[in-house]
C-alpha angles and dihedrals in degrees: 000000000000124000125198119244088243093060092044091050090051089053091051093245099115131047129245089244090062089051089049090051090051091050091047091050091049092050091047090051090050091051091053091048091050088053092049088049090051093228092157094061091072106017103047111109123263096226122106091267092049088225108222111263094342091131131216099126113138116231110199104217125175087250094054141279116330116196116215113235133234106266098177119117091263106140093209103038106016139035099289092123095051118117117219090257092051089048089051091049091053092050098042105027105025092239121135124218091262090055096254119136123248122220116247090246077094095066099231088143085072099033090055085085094062115127120239090247092054093047088052092051093047090050091051091051097047093045099041109015101047125076113240114244109202100206136080125234111272092237131051132210107262112170124179120258129305093022089055089068100092092185087072087072088072092074092041090052091051089058102040110027134062103170093218119151116248118277121194113239112255113265095014115135114254095243092048091047089051089050089052091052091050093045101041101034114024102024090035092207092170091062089074106018100046116077120237130242126227091282093051094252122129113275100225092190084072096041110179092346094132135275143197115258120186095313094321122093120226100211132228106278098179120116094265107133097213107037100015135045098275090125094054116102121231088249093053092051092049091049091050093052092048099043108014090235140087109179115242091008120056145342125198120242137168116003092357091055088053091050090053093045098046102028128005098050090059096052121103119263088245093056092046089050091052092048091050091046090054097044091049091061099044106126113265119256116187116221134172119294130199117279107242117206117255117246090016120177111234116244118250115258107186099157092190095057114133110229115222137162099025119148129227131253092255090063087072095062096088097024120116097179119128093189103127094204093054092045091050092048092050100041110022114022096073088067106023098034131245090276096040093251098132121209129312092247091051092235086127103039127230116256093199092068103032130121092215088062098041099038122124090252129039092222099108093046091049092047092048091052094044102038101023126218133273120178136158113202134171092266109034144354114247126204128175118179121244106247091188087088091063105025128070120228088257091055093048088051091050096050092042090052090048094051095045092046100044101035101029103025088232120137109203100159090212116191132203088256090056091051092048089053094049096046092047092056103276130264116337113257122248095263093054095043095050103029093115092051091047091050091050092050090048091052091049091051092049092049091048091052092048091048091050091050091048093052091046092054091046091057 
């Protein structure tokens, strides 16, 4: 029969140092779990020091801007007064200690699968291992009506949450099941990579089949060989998670770059291996791919080409040209090469073998040009300037069209209007577009029911 250290300590049979070691181990485990869950990506402060978990980060949701809260153990501004049960309810049910509902920008629909042991470790870390920051974020979440009514999340939660701890599928190998727990629960991959239904909940019939995400596009990561990552090797997938880059294949940008920087690169090799093993066996779902031109001429790929005569980014400031070739030569060729071949050491990636260039949608290429890239990986830090400060939407469309056509043989015909839509977050989802109509229909139904009840009582 096993006894806990707490009981043994109470009986005088174990030393305080053993208890301290147990507490330290629990806090360390919680810190690792918080890293795997990528809590810092949203909850780190927005000040120059990026105060750990002080909040203030703006999450651009289709319903409006959601401001991440302070989750340090500050009793006045954070979660310092939370009991472990209240902490668990916030993680698994999306309900704060005061009973108010959280928005699913905090991925409690994934965290609902957390085991009791992991919740306990996370609670220990946030209460004892995190420095309290005694200030609130400067901004507050203020969504437009009716999304501002948090009580409405009660009905949404009834439909789309169950708050059941994770259970490994029967017959699944232990390492793959562990990879599923890490992927589905802690890393919440489905939050980005699974498309949403009309009510903005994950459409599990299209599990990990790719989804739009604030202008970026989280690609299909099922085992489909054409539209997914079925042709990736296990080693390539592991390398991508650790570094955000697989030469001549793909480089992480946007939210995925943040996930690499704040989370994946700190995970153990064993955990990365298990995640990759699980993702590799996710059932294939075929989705649309880019339409490549027939009889296309392959792009040149002379890796030893000497680059000369390229301009600098500042030359674009007063330029009004919408010639994609000239824009590419001025802004891009000095790093990626005139023929898009990149550099021999892959520090500047090839554009001729790059998923951002050949993807079904041009979103990630447009966002990379407009917003730039910033990524810390295990091997190197990557920084690409944001040309949206110097280029107009028409110029971004022109250079995107040039890159897709010449290095991917894909003719999008992007316009300035298309670029403006992508960089502003993309088209509004069904729920946002038709919320007024849905509210009106709901009111009509309620009135009809009340009228029917009234007539029934009258008779």
